[in-house]
TIBAZA-94772 format. One record per residue (C-alpha): x, y, z negated; residue in one letter. Coordinates in steps of 0.001 Angstrom, whole numbers. Layout:
TIBAZA-94772
R, X, Y, Z, A
...
This chain:
TIBAZA-94772
R, 41873, 88322, -208815, M
R, 43080, 91743, -210085, P
R, 43058, 94582, -207554, V
R, 46795, 95210, -207986, A
R, 47637, 91605, -207140, I
R, 45265, 91770, -204157, N
R, 47022, 94852, -202837, Q
R, 50428, 93237, -203244, K
R, 49309, 90115, -201411, L
R, 47763, 92178, -198625, V
R, 50991, 94162, -198300, K
R, 52976, 90922, -198305, F
R, 50850, 89379, -195557, F
R, 51089, 92553, -193477, E
R, 54884, 92659, -193751, V
R, 55045, 88940, -193032, L
R, 52874, 89356, -189925, S
R, 55151, 92114, -188677, Y
R, 58107, 89853, -189413, G
R, 56579, 87166, -187215, L
R, 56516, 89647, -184322, I
R, 60220, 90278, -184905, L
R, 60829, 86534, -185112, A
R, 59176, 86032, -181722, N
R, 61360, 88727, -180175, I
R, 64449, 86809, -181306, V
R, 63237, 83235, -180923, A
R, 61694, 83279, -177435, V
R, 64833, 84320, -175514, P
R, 67282, 82406, -177717, L
R, 65526, 79147, -178520, F
R, 66197, 76136, -176316, I
R, 66236, 72428, -177034, D
R, 68830, 70477, -175080, S
R, 67160, 67204, -176110, R
R, 64262, 67884, -173741, L
R, 64156, 67351, -170004, N
R, 63547, 71067, -169403, N
R, 65351, 73114, -172052, F
R, 63117, 76151, -171650, Y
R, 59457, 75363, -170977, I
R, 58206, 73592, -174095, I
R, 60657, 75073, -176644, P
R, 59952, 78687, -175733, K
R, 56204, 78271, -175308, Q
R, 55814, 76329, -178516, Y
R, 57931, 78598, -180697, V
R, 55993, 81559, -179285, F
R, 52626, 79913, -179920, I
R, 53713, 78536, -183294, G
R, 54694, 81943, -184646, L
R, 51420, 83453, -183438, I
R, 49481, 80614, -185095, L
R, 51308, 81417, -188316, A
R, 50265, 85036, -187866, G
R, 46643, 83972, -187403, L
R, 46840, 81907, -190572, F
R, 48147, 84846, -192613, F
R, 45562, 87144, -191046, F
R, 42798, 84758, -192126, A
R, 44353, 84495, -195605, A
R, 44304, 88276, -195925, K
R, 40622, 88329, -195014, V
R, 39921, 85665, -197656, V
R, 41695, 87647, -200369, I
R, 40198, 91050, -199572, T
R, 36803, 89809, -198358, K
R, 37208, 92456, -195684, K
R, 37873, 92155, -191977, L
R, 40183, 95062, -191222, I
R, 41812, 95366, -187827, Y
R, 42841, 97898, -185196, R
R, 41317, 97810, -181734, R
R, 42648, 99553, -178637, S
R, 40864, 100913, -175602, Y
R, 42593, 98181, -173610, L
R, 40898, 95405, -175593, D
R, 37796, 95244, -173391, L
R, 39701, 95067, -170059, P
R, 41945, 92380, -171562, L
R, 38926, 90421, -172782, L
R, 37311, 90602, -169334, I
R, 40587, 89514, -167734, F
R, 40861, 86615, -170190, L
R, 37282, 85487, -169515, I
R, 37938, 85615, -165765, T
R, 40983, 83346, -166204, I
R, 38887, 81039, -168405, L
R, 36304, 80601, -165633, F
R, 39079, 80074, -163115, S
R, 40520, 77358, -165375, S
R, 37170, 75655, -165907, L
R, 36645, 75327, -162133, F
R, 40294, 74574, -161400, S
R, 41565, 71967, -158968, S
R, 43676, 70690, -161898, N
R, 41911, 71487, -165143, I
R, 44605, 70008, -167430, F
R, 47370, 71990, -165752, G
R, 45337, 75200, -165734, S
R, 44664, 75039, -169465, F
R, 47924, 73549, -170755, L
R, 50519, 74038, -168035, G
R, 53277, 71489, -167457, R
R, 56405, 70356, -169246, N
R, 58693, 69991, -166240, D
R, 58112, 73450, -164720, V
R, 56499, 76604, -166057, F
R, 53075, 77325, -164638, L
R, 50851, 80215, -165644, F
R, 48113, 78689, -167831, N
R, 45140, 79785, -169898, F
R, 46455, 78725, -173328, V
R, 49688, 80647, -172839, F
R, 47733, 83708, -171647, L
R, 45433, 83475, -174679, L
R, 48392, 83596, -177044, F
R, 49956, 86419, -175042, C
R, 46777, 88441, -175648, V
R, 46942, 87538, -179355, L
R, 50583, 88671, -179348, F
R, 49406, 92030, -177983, Y
R, 46726, 92109, -180718, F
R, 49368, 91625, -183431, F
R, 51566, 94377, -181981, I
R, 48616, 96777, -181977, I
R, 47725, 95866, -185558, N
R, 51130, 95809, -187218, F
R, 53340, 98199, -185204, V
R, 51763, 101375, -186535, N
R, 54720, 103532, -187610, T
R, 57675, 105039, -185717, P
R, 60079, 103052, -187899, E
R, 58467, 99730, -187044, R
R, 58320, 100708, -183386, W
R, 62043, 101579, -183287, R
R, 62994, 98442, -185217, R
R, 61382, 96256, -182558, I
R, 63234, 98004, -179750, V
R, 66572, 97813, -181578, D
R, 66067, 94116, -182353, L
R, 65166, 93458, -178715, L
R, 68343, 95200, -177562, I
R, 70417, 93273, -180091, G
R, 68903, 89951, -178998, T
R, 69487, 90808, -175352, G
R, 73109, 91656, -176079, S
R, 73594, 88303, -177782, L
R, 72013, 86450, -174838, C
R, 74261, 88328, -172446, S
R, 77345, 87576, -174543, A
R, 76511, 83859, -174467, L
R, 76188, 84014, -170678, F
R, 79552, 85783, -170380, I
R, 81269, 83237, -172639, L
R, 79991, 80440, -170403, K
R, 80453, 81910, -166935, T
R, 83543, 84080, -167398, V
R, 85441, 82200, -170108, F
R, 83940, 78740, -169429, N
R, 83264, 78047, -173119, L
R, 80764, 75383, -174154, N
R, 79273, 76427, -177475, L
R, 78121, 73656, -179876, P
R, 74379, 74375, -179800, Y
R, 74044, 75731, -176267, F
R, 76435, 73322, -174554, G
R, 76659, 73632, -170780, Y
R, 73533, 75809, -170420, V
R, 74297, 78822, -168218, W
R, 71900, 81139, -170002, N
R, 69405, 80707, -172824, V
R, 66695, 83061, -171548, V
R, 65434, 81321, -168422, D
R, 66089, 78296, -166255, G
R, 66739, 80589, -163281, L
R, 69670, 82974, -163469, N
R, 67798, 85436, -161230, S
R, 65034, 85691, -163871, A
R, 67685, 86033, -166550, F
R, 69159, 88912, -164521, G
R, 65811, 90729, -164521, L
R, 65592, 90228, -168284, W
R, 69074, 91758, -168601, M
R, 68020, 94771, -166527, I
R, 65266, 95520, -169056, I
R, 67772, 95537, -171940, I
R, 70214, 97590, -169865, F
R, 67553, 100183, -169037, A
R, 66433, 100461, -172673, L
R, 69938, 100883, -174065, S
R, 71063, 103272, -171293, A
R, 67917, 105344, -171713, G
R, 68245, 105605, -175493, L
R, 71755, 106978, -175032, L
R, 70172, 109994, -173306, M
R, 68671, 111193, -176565, K
R, 70277, 113933, -178564, K
R, 70926, 113589, -182286, N
R, 71336, 109822, -182450, I
R, 73908, 108625, -184967, G
R, 77363, 107476, -183962, V
R, 76699, 103906, -185056, G
R, 73466, 103714, -183083, R
R, 75122, 105299, -180049, A
R, 77953, 102731, -180129, L
R, 75385, 99932, -180476, F
R, 73441, 101123, -177424, Y
R, 76621, 101684, -175407, F
R, 77915, 98187, -176179, F
R, 74520, 96703, -175271, A
R, 74425, 98605, -171987, M
R, 77897, 97394, -170974, I
R, 77414, 93804, -172064, V
R, 74078, 93598, -170188, C
R, 75561, 95134, -167046, F
R, 78299, 92496, -166800, V
R, 75972, 89549, -165974, P
R, 74524, 91517, -163070, L
R, 78035, 91929, -161641, V
R, 78871, 88271, -162297, V
R, 75691, 87042, -160551, M
R, 75872, 89513, -157668, G
R, 72225, 89009, -156606, F
R, 71300, 91837, -154274, K
R, 67644, 92093, -155287, F
R, 68732, 92700, -158897, L
R, 70701, 95753, -157793, W
R, 67573, 97142, -156130, W
R, 65722, 96838, -159432, I
R, 68650, 98461, -161254, V
R, 68529, 101301, -158731, L
R, 64800, 101795, -159348, A
R, 65422, 101813, -163096, G
R, 68229, 104383, -162876, L
R, 66108, 106681, -160708, I
R, 63300, 106524, -163268, L
R, 65743, 107145, -166117, L
R, 67164, 110218, -164380, L
R, 63658, 111524, -163721, L
R, 62825, 111013, -167391, L
R, 65981, 112827, -168444, G
R, 65221, 115705, -166099, A
R, 61658, 115918, -167466, S
R, 62940, 116213, -171039, F
R, 66112, 118076, -170198, I
R, 66215, 119911, -173538, Y
R, 66070, 116651, -175484, E
R, 68581, 114804, -173284, A
R, 72367, 114862, -173183, R
R, 73471, 116366, -169894, I
R, 76791, 114525, -169953, G
R, 75093, 111173, -170264, W
R, 72782, 111973, -167365, L
R, 75932, 112521, -165284, S
R, 77181, 109093, -166351, V
R, 73871, 107523, -165300, L
R, 74138, 109252, -161935, F
R, 77615, 107750, -161511, A
R, 76222, 104307, -162349, V
R, 73500, 104920, -159746, L
R, 76165, 105650, -157129, A
R, 78018, 102468, -158104, L
R, 74759, 100519, -157802, T
R, 74283, 101862, -154268, C
R, 77777, 100624, -153409, V
R, 76912, 97172, -154776, F
R, 73692, 97138, -152725, I
R, 75555, 97943, -149524, I
R, 78750, 95930, -150030, F
R, 77883, 93586, -152887, G
R, 79635, 93319, -156219, S
R, 83318, 92278, -156006, P
R, 83663, 88578, -155169, K
R, 86556, 88286, -157624, S
R, 84199, 89179, -160468, L
R, 81425, 86796, -159448, Q
R, 81070, 83280, -160838, S
R, 79765, 80149, -159150, I
R, 76272, 79549, -160504, L
R, 73789, 76702, -159914, P
R, 71913, 77035, -156625, A
R, 68312, 78251, -156847, E
R, 65741, 76954, -154366, V
R, 62459, 78801, -154022, S
R, 59747, 79101, -151420, L
R, 60425, 81924, -148966, D
R, 58246, 85016, -148815, I
R, 56695, 84276, -145404, K
R, 55265, 80801, -146171, P
R, 54300, 82028, -149663, S
R, 52198, 84827, -148188, W
R, 50687, 82580, -145505, T
R, 49659, 79977, -148087, I
R, 48326, 82654, -150464, T
R, 46280, 84316, -147729, K
R, 44836, 81031, -146497, N
R, 44024, 79940, -150049, A
R, 42233, 83191, -150915, V
R, 40083, 83151, -147776, F
R, 39282, 79421, -147890, S
R, 35912, 79954, -149585, G
R, 33843, 82126, -151899, A
R, 35031, 80394, -155058, K
R, 38688, 80611, -154044, S
R, 38244, 84259, -153081, F
R, 36684, 85237, -156409, L
R, 38460, 83102, -159031, I
R, 41114, 81191, -157082, G
R, 42087, 77542, -157332, S
R, 42909, 77785, -161049, G
R, 45943, 78972, -163029, P
R, 49074, 77001, -162275, G
R, 47692, 75278, -159157, T
R, 49861, 76784, -156446, F
R, 51206, 73281, -155739, A
R, 47682, 72309, -154646, Y
R, 47452, 75374, -152389, N
R, 50920, 74695, -151013, F
R, 49959, 71182, -149978, S
R, 46605, 72176, -148527, K
R, 47702, 75263, -146612, F
R, 51339, 74659, -145672, R
R, 51646, 75201, -141932, T
R, 53185, 72899, -139376, Q
R, 56046, 75383, -138961, D
R, 57210, 74492, -142462, F
R, 58299, 71086, -141109, N
R, 61133, 72820, -139270, Y
R, 62748, 74381, -142325, D
R, 66100, 72573, -142338, A
R, 66442, 72668, -146136, V
R, 62960, 72700, -147647, A
R, 60759, 70824, -145140, W
R, 60541, 67681, -147295, S
R, 60160, 69564, -150602, L
R, 56948, 70385, -152405, R
R, 56752, 73726, -154259, F
R, 54689, 74452, -157368, S
R, 55601, 78149, -157397, Q
R, 55446, 80784, -154643, P
R, 58054, 83420, -153899, F
R, 56774, 85850, -156513, N
R, 54311, 86305, -159352, T
R, 51843, 88383, -157336, F
R, 51302, 85583, -154818, F
R, 50801, 83110, -157661, A
R, 48186, 85254, -159398, L
R, 46298, 86075, -156204, L
R, 46066, 82467, -155027, S
R, 45470, 80932, -158453, E
R, 43043, 83353, -160159, V
R, 41502, 84971, -157076, G
R, 40702, 88547, -156260, V
R, 38759, 89132, -159495, L
R, 41632, 87970, -161675, G
R, 44200, 89842, -159613, F
R, 42216, 93087, -159669, L
R, 41740, 92707, -163416, G
R, 45482, 92402, -163776, F
R, 46138, 95447, -161592, V
R, 43523, 97417, -163558, F
R, 45688, 97006, -166665, I
R, 48495, 98785, -164805, L
R, 46249, 101617, -163653, L
R, 44668, 102012, -167094, F
R, 48029, 102264, -168839, V
R, 49532, 104576, -166217, L
R, 46555, 106902, -166539, G
R, 47122, 107335, -170267, H
R, 50888, 107548, -169831, V
R, 50607, 110342, -167272, L
R, 48151, 112178, -169521, S
R, 50595, 111954, -172407, T
R, 53508, 112944, -170186, W
R, 51765, 116129, -169044, F
R, 50841, 116970, -172628, K
R, 54375, 116308, -173827, A
R, 55834, 118644, -171203, R
R, 53142, 121323, -171730, G
R, 53308, 124173, -174166, G
R, 50977, 125365, -176834, G
R, 50749, 124586, -180512, Q
R, 47451, 122747, -180156, G
R, 48892, 120283, -177665, I
R, 52003, 119762, -179770, S
R, 49950, 118953, -182808, L
R, 47652, 116645, -180855, S
R, 50675, 114563, -179879, L
R, 52196, 114518, -183358, N
R, 55341, 116054, -181856, L
R, 56251, 117592, -185169, S
R, 56145, 114230, -186974, K
R, 57997, 111855, -184680, T
R, 60847, 111739, -182258, N
R, 60035, 108650, -180201, I
R, 58594, 110337, -177133, R
R, 61552, 109411, -174942, I
R, 61593, 105924, -176472, D
R, 57963, 105340, -175484, I
R, 58526, 106556, -171950, F
R, 61529, 104206, -171795, L
R, 59157, 101361, -172668, A
R, 56948, 102518, -169782, V
R, 59952, 102487, -167428, I
R, 60944, 98961, -168434, T
R, 57338, 97805, -168073, W
R, 57237, 99280, -164562, L
R, 60516, 97517, -163767, L
R, 58884, 94260, -164813, L
R, 56032, 94998, -162395, W
R, 58645, 95707, -159721, F
R, 60409, 92460, -160597, G
R, 57163, 90525, -160124, M
R, 57516, 91228, -156423, G
R, 60973, 89619, -156301, F
R, 60515, 86465, -158300, G
R, 58294, 84160, -160301, F
R, 57806, 85068, -163960, F
R, 58346, 82427, -166605, S
R, 57956, 82494, -170382, I
R, 60590, 85021, -171469, S
R, 59608, 87549, -168821, L
R, 55899, 87223, -169583, W
R, 56534, 87688, -173303, V
R, 58622, 90761, -172469, M
R, 55783, 92087, -170284, W
R, 53214, 91741, -173075, W
R, 55635, 93118, -175650, L
R, 56198, 96256, -173586, M
R, 52460, 96618, -172984, L
R, 51796, 96454, -176724, G
R, 54629, 98872, -177501, L
R, 53339, 101381, -174950, I
R, 49789, 101399, -176350, I
R, 50995, 101411, -179974, A
R, 53532, 104130, -179180, G
R, 51021, 106374, -177430, L
R, 48748, 106044, -180438, D
R, 51601, 106982, -182773, I
R, 52088, 110111, -180671, L
R, 48453, 110946, -181370, G
R, 46841, 109898, -178093, H
R, 44212, 108001, -180117, Q
R, 44179, 104807, -178085, L
R, 43658, 102699, -181197, I
R, 40857, 102845, -183729, K
R, 40601, 101087, -187070, S
R, 37615, 98893, -187786, A
R, 36577, 97507, -191148, S
R, 33806, 95112, -192112, Y
R, 33090, 94421, -195775, T
R, 31495, 91060, -196423, L
R, 28410, 91239, -198619, E
R, 28617, 89326, -201877, D
R, 25544, 87190, -201272, T
R, 25281, 83392, -201035, P
R, 24384, 83336, -197351, Q
R, 27171, 85736, -196366, Y
R, 29685, 83899, -198527, N
R, 28680, 80616, -196924, L
R, 28961, 82028, -193392, A
R, 32268, 83682, -194253, F
R, 33704, 80534, -195823, S
R, 32619, 78453, -192840, F
R, 34211, 80920, -190390, S
R, 37498, 80935, -192271, I
R, 37516, 77143, -192471, I
R, 36945, 76958, -188703, V
R, 39814, 79376, -188026, V
R, 42188, 77487, -190287, M
R, 41057, 74142, -188854, A
R, 41735, 75391, -185337, V
R, 45185, 76613, -186397, V
R, 45994, 73242, -187980, I
R, 44558, 71260, -185055, L
R, 46502, 73224, -182459, V
R, 49651, 72874, -184572, S
R, 49217, 69101, -184827, V
R, 48529, 68773, -181077, L
R, 51553, 70930, -180331, G
R, 53739, 68744, -182527, A
R, 52463, 65600, -180775, R
R, 53097, 67091, -177351, F
R, 56593, 68153, -178402, Y
R, 57406, 64676, -179735, L
R, 55976, 63153, -176548, A
R, 58335, 65175, -174406, D
R, 61238, 64277, -176674, L
R, 60399, 60617, -176078, A
R, 60151, 61267, -172332, Y
R, 63560, 62977, -172333, A
R, 65020, 60012, -174241, E
R, 63554, 57686, -171611, S
R, 65354, 59571, -168853, L
R, 68580, 59411, -170825, K
R, 68287, 55650, -171342, S
R, 67391, 55235, -167654, L
R, 70637, 56955, -166669, R
R, 72397, 54440, -168911, E
R, 70553, 51566, -167134, N
R, 68801, 50585, -170356, N
R, 65439, 49716, -168823, V
R, 63879, 48208, -171949, S
R, 64595, 51314, -174029, E
R, 63309, 53482, -171185, T
R, 60044, 51562, -171156, E
R, 59750, 51789, -174960, S
R, 60247, 55566, -174955, N
R, 57761, 56083, -172145, L
R, 55146, 54037, -173972, K
R, 55767, 56226, -177005, K
R, 55300, 59359, -174886, A
R, 52052, 57998, -173435, V
R, 50848, 57089, -176923, G
R, 51433, 60636, -178143, L
R, 49982, 62327, -175058, R
R, 47895, 59995, -172964, D
R, 46414, 62815, -170872, S
R, 49681, 63811, -169153, Y
R, 50031, 62388, -165637, D
R, 53832, 62659, -165483, L
R, 54323, 60081, -168246, Y
R, 52020, 57545, -166558, H
R, 53754, 58033, -163202, A
R, 57171, 57534, -164808, A
R, 55981, 54405, -166632, L
R, 54674, 53044, -163331, A
R, 58130, 53453, -161815, Q
R, 59694, 51544, -164718, I
R, 57243, 48670, -164367, Y
R, 58016, 48551, -160656, L
R, 61740, 48515, -161439, S
R, 61192, 45606, -163840, N
R, 59270, 43712, -161165, A
R, 62091, 44266, -158681, S
R, 64690, 43137, -161195, Q
R, 62880, 39896, -162059, F
R, 62118, 39130, -158409, S
R, 65843, 39169, -157566, Q
R, 66800, 36553, -160137, S
R, 67885, 33060, -159068, A
R, 64529, 31517, -160010, S
R, 62041, 34381, -160222, P
R, 59002, 34048, -162485, D
R, 56212, 34924, -160049, V
R, 53699, 35394, -162864, Q
R, 55946, 37852, -164675, K
R, 56705, 39772, -161488, V
R, 52989, 39960, -160749, G
R, 52243, 41251, -164240, D
R, 54765, 44055, -163880, F
R, 53425, 45017, -160458, V
R, 49873, 45086, -161844, A
R, 50988, 47294, -164740, K
R, 52757, 49617, -162302, A
R, 49618, 49961, -160215, V
R, 47443, 50595, -163289, N
R, 49722, 53347, -164628, E
R, 49978, 55021, -161225, A
R, 46183, 54866, -160926, K
R, 45793, 56534, -164346, K
R, 48068, 59326, -163175, A
R, 45892, 59987, -160112, T
R, 42771, 59916, -162290, D
R, 44277, 62654, -164485, L
R, 45431, 64775, -161541, A
R, 43357, 63720, -158518, P
R, 44611, 66602, -156346, N
R, 48318, 65864, -156761, S
R, 49821, 64664, -153487, V
R, 52921, 63321, -155212, G
R, 50872, 61067, -157471, L
R, 48941, 59586, -154547, W
R, 52256, 58929, -152804, E
R, 53487, 57254, -155969, N
R, 50363, 55099, -156118, L
R, 50836, 54121, -152477, A
R, 54390, 53005, -153312, T
R, 53029, 50769, -156079, M
R, 50475, 49236, -153716, Y
R, 53132, 48691, -151042, E
R, 55161, 46659, -153499, N
R, 52094, 44840, -154766, A
R, 51281, 43805, -151190, S
R, 54155, 41308, -151380, L
R, 52039, 39382, -153881, L
R, 48531, 40548, -153017, V
R, 48044, 41120, -149264, P
R, 44956, 43302, -149855, E
R, 47152, 45845, -151638, A
R, 48430, 46980, -148236, G
R, 44955, 48340, -147494, E
R, 44945, 50157, -150849, W
R, 48290, 51722, -149970, A
R, 46810, 53003, -146718, V
R, 43824, 54471, -148593, K
R, 46148, 56201, -151067, S
R, 48254, 57674, -148270, L
R, 45123, 58831, -146451, N
R, 43995, 60580, -149642, R
R, 47429, 62236, -149872, A
R, 47101, 63261, -146227, L
R, 43716, 64869, -146929, E
R, 45438, 67013, -149552, L
R, 48494, 67765, -147389, E
R, 47446, 67417, -143738, P
R, 50648, 68804, -142176, T
R, 53013, 66399, -143929, N
R, 54888, 64402, -141297, A
R, 56303, 62015, -143921, V
R, 52820, 60828, -144868, L
R, 52058, 60103, -141194, M
R, 55314, 58173, -140931, W
R, 54540, 56132, -144041, R
R, 51098, 55289, -142708, L
R, 52778, 54121, -139511, G
R, 55091, 51920, -141575, N
R, 52135, 50381, -143410, N
R, 50266, 49613, -140207, Y
R, 53476, 48194, -138716, F
R, 53876, 45901, -141749, A
R, 50245, 44812, -141305, A
R, 50994, 43919, -137636, K
R, 48581, 46604, -136447, N
R, 50992, 47886, -133816, I
R, 48560, 50184, -132016, D
R, 47715, 52039, -135239, K
R, 51406, 52198, -136132, A
R, 52218, 53763, -132752, I
R, 49398, 56251, -133232, D
R, 50642, 57455, -136636, Y
R, 54306, 57523, -135623, Y
R, 53301, 59748, -132712, Q
R, 51264, 61988, -135055, K
R, 54340, 62363, -137261, A
R, 56373, 63392, -134210, I
R, 53663, 65850, -133162, D
R, 53972, 67497, -136580, L
R, 57784, 67450, -136531, K
R, 59314, 66992, -133123, V
R, 62802, 66300, -134533, D
R, 61675, 63656, -137051, Y
R, 64260, 60894, -136605, I
R, 62492, 58378, -138841, G
R, 59280, 58650, -136828, A
R, 61137, 58132, -133533, Y
R, 62890, 55063, -134952, V
R, 59564, 53673, -136176, G
R, 57885, 54366, -132841, L
R, 60699, 52650, -130961, S
R, 60464, 49617, -133276, S
R, 56704, 49471, -132696, A
R, 57153, 49512, -128914, Y
R, 59842, 46854, -129207, E
R, 57532, 44671, -131315, A
R, 54867, 45206, -128632, N
R, 57295, 43877, -125994, K
R, 57551, 47339, -124403, E
R, 61353, 47531, -124410, T
R, 61525, 50230, -121737, A
R, 59419, 52566, -123864, K
R, 61511, 51707, -126930, A
R, 64666, 52692, -124994, V
R, 63104, 55948, -123802, D
R, 62173, 56876, -127388, I
R, 65772, 56346, -128509, Y
R, 66955, 58928, -126009, K
R, 65293, 61541, -128235, N
R, 66803, 59985, -131357, V
R, 70333, 60209, -129921, V
R, 69690, 63780, -128794, R
R, 68646, 64900, -132283, Y
R, 71201, 62814, -134207, D
R, 74149, 62044, -131916, P
R, 76674, 61279, -134656, N
R, 74694, 58694, -136605, N
R, 76344, 55226, -136308, P
R, 73048, 53425, -137011, D
R, 71296, 55358, -134262, V
R, 74076, 54605, -131771, L
R, 74105, 50928, -132729, F
R, 70348, 50469, -132335, N
R, 70282, 52348, -129045, Y
R, 73019, 50046, -127788, G
R, 71131, 46999, -129047, R
R, 68002, 48016, -127136, L
R, 69989, 48632, -123967, L
R, 71781, 45305, -124342, F
R, 68477, 43477, -124748, N
R, 66863, 45243, -121785, R
R, 69867, 44390, -119577, N
R, 68875, 46527, -116614, S
R, 71435, 48045, -114216, D
R, 74244, 49582, -116358, A
R, 72501, 48945, -119689, D
R, 75127, 46630, -121118, R
R, 78078, 48813, -120207, S
R, 76209, 51745, -121756, D
R, 75574, 49621, -124850, A
R, 79323, 48964, -125060, E
R, 80025, 52704, -125112, Q
R, 77464, 53370, -127808, F
R, 78840, 50563, -129997, W
R, 82409, 51752, -129508, L
R, 81333, 55245, -130560, E
R, 79547, 53818, -133604, A
R, 82702, 51943, -134640, V
R, 84747, 55082, -134085, K
R, 82468, 56988, -136464, L
R, 82296, 54076, -138947, Q
R, 85214, 51648, -138488, P
R, 83776, 49099, -140949, E
R, 80348, 48878, -139274, F
R, 79946, 45069, -139223, S
R, 76856, 44942, -136989, N
R, 78456, 47114, -134312, A
R, 81702, 45108, -134476, L
R, 79809, 41830, -134156, Y
R, 77753, 43174, -131230, S
R, 80939, 44195, -129440, L
R, 82239, 40660, -129988, G
R, 79065, 39258, -128430, L
R, 79333, 41692, -125526, F
R, 82921, 40747, -124703, Y
R, 82142, 37066, -125193, E
R, 79286, 37372, -122666, S
R, 81756, 38900, -120218, K
R, 84180, 36022, -120765, G
R, 86783, 38220, -122487, D
R, 87507, 35882, -125398, R
R, 90566, 37813, -126592, V
R, 88613, 40982, -127169, K
R, 85684, 39033, -128576, A
R, 87931, 37293, -131112, L
R, 89516, 40649, -131989, Q
R, 86144, 42003, -133098, Y
R, 84979, 38753, -134709, Y
R, 88100, 38705, -136898, Y
R, 87334, 42251, -138013, K
R, 83844, 41137, -138994, V
R, 85321, 38189, -140918, K
R, 87717, 40478, -142795, D
R, 84751, 42620, -143853, L
R, 82633, 39547, -144753, N
R, 85088, 36851, -145918, P
R, 82380, 34568, -147301, G
R, 80210, 34556, -144188, N
R, 80184, 30987, -142841, Q
R, 78411, 31939, -139606, D
R, 81189, 34238, -138399, I
R, 83791, 31633, -139384, T
R, 81995, 29003, -137334, A
R, 81659, 31464, -134449, K
R, 85395, 32086, -134420, I
R, 86202, 28356, -134622, K
R, 83880, 27587, -131736, A
R, 85394, 30339, -129598, L
R, 88963, 29250, -130408, V
R, 88111, 25617, -129691, A
R, 86554, 26591, -126374, G
R, 89670, 28556, -125430, A
R, 91956, 25586, -126184, S
R, 90055, 23234, -123858, R
């Protein structure tokens, strides 16, 4: 191939690779797919990975054409490689190896594959952002994309407009509006900081000013206090930067930033005006105290956990294992299971251990060291220093320090929330821009490397094989990604058809999802639920086909078992399997024992879960093992002293054991904890009525009257009152309540016969 054509192709591939970086900057925050169950996780990860795979393909093509391996390496490459290897070892010895390598579709979890492509993203920035013009273009495109994302949020929340593609989605950047707010702060800080610079054109100044305003509005609309603290930190850093480069900054604009800082302080103290805030979806996250307790216990649970953690994306495992008994008394979250801690730092420390966490912190220290060195040089005098920093050639010093400020704000934000895809991509983008920018200034953090391939048969063979392997990996990953994407589309369709009560279509879509991605536990667990639903539906028919019901139950058990095989440390999956066995026990009595084994396995993974103790009690109660049932109900109460379900179960067990007095005593606690529950009042009255000691029956009357007062159409309480008055010989009152029961149950022949018998007795 002629040299001229080679050079043109090389230039084309280089420009195209840079274009892919720009495409990622636009696509990651904007791209969602409303057809999926989670609009953000798969679409953003896959578009990010897909564009980087395309970049790898073009990079390999350039090497093929030139027969040269030319790339730029930074001084940060070795620390990043060590960090990546540490995460790889953590993933290999993870408590959930599939989740650690691939993450999940339903919720974002930090995973090795995503980290690998983040490092490759950094590599592309280092290699293709090598001029001030390219550097500025990335920042301007980022600001423009952020402004568009903010405008979409404003149209939805302020003007309540549902756009055709985005629909009812509150924001396109992240599933959590708090994370979206942090993303907006980064754009706000960049645009506000760039306005400090002297000699920027009018058009550019208007663009930055519009971006700053439009990105400030969502913060006011959301009104989250922690966001204002991050804004305050950003404004302080911006003012310090302006003061450091006072001769290159506009004094008037620094005054404006100081005024914004004062306004931010007002919002921190008093909050943003309620009239400007919008009602947003509630966000539930694990509080900081239990997050730290679980993280600390996980880190110090053994040498392996201390060094490399439990594996990326496995906080759910640590949560189950190390949640304390106190968590059972959280009124809102006690029955929930969390896969993410309060913030990113806790997640990293518990999941990748001290080695991984220190490697991550080292990146911060390494970058800050070079930034401070450059900052002192930039503020120093002397021609030699000026030339060493290329100060005469470029005017992006302030821009680069702005990138440092936004990167530090992202570090600050890690302490307030859990990072997902868009924020991580922003973090790596800023890291790459900082290193590339410092090199442009002349700090020499990047060196070019070139390897010419010898034109010999053995080298050509080795080279050809290497390129084929790279391209094969790119194609294989692309095909797997497409299959996984289609699998989740099928899963989302199954949920849609389930909401429409189309069980057959739901089953068909789930089978399709399993066929495309058999190694994903969520699909098997969902398919198990559908088979169980089918079994329930057929069992309720007029003449149920026992064989068909049994087949569906067996399928449900098999799918639930596959799910536990894929994720053996998932408490939820063992609970799901226990549910399948409990239903199978109606046909196969031995399945009750399997349910107990599954619940015991779940309890090993989550020993402070009172619900698991209660369910074990229920299983032993169903198996007529009353002593064991009493034991586990009591254990559930010991874990959660206000657990109504456990008290009710314990009372039922004592009643079944002919210990009515104990059953009544237990219900005293139930009434104390839940005094306005009609069912509780009815059952307490029933126990008192049956015991019939001293004033028991008159007390039962009062409880039943209170139950009817709370729920006037409570048939059981009305009927019991009829029985009570009939036993006292007050037929008028008895008939009054019996007629109410008949009105509520007009087809009930028993109550009709009861009334006739009572009327006939009264007429004699």
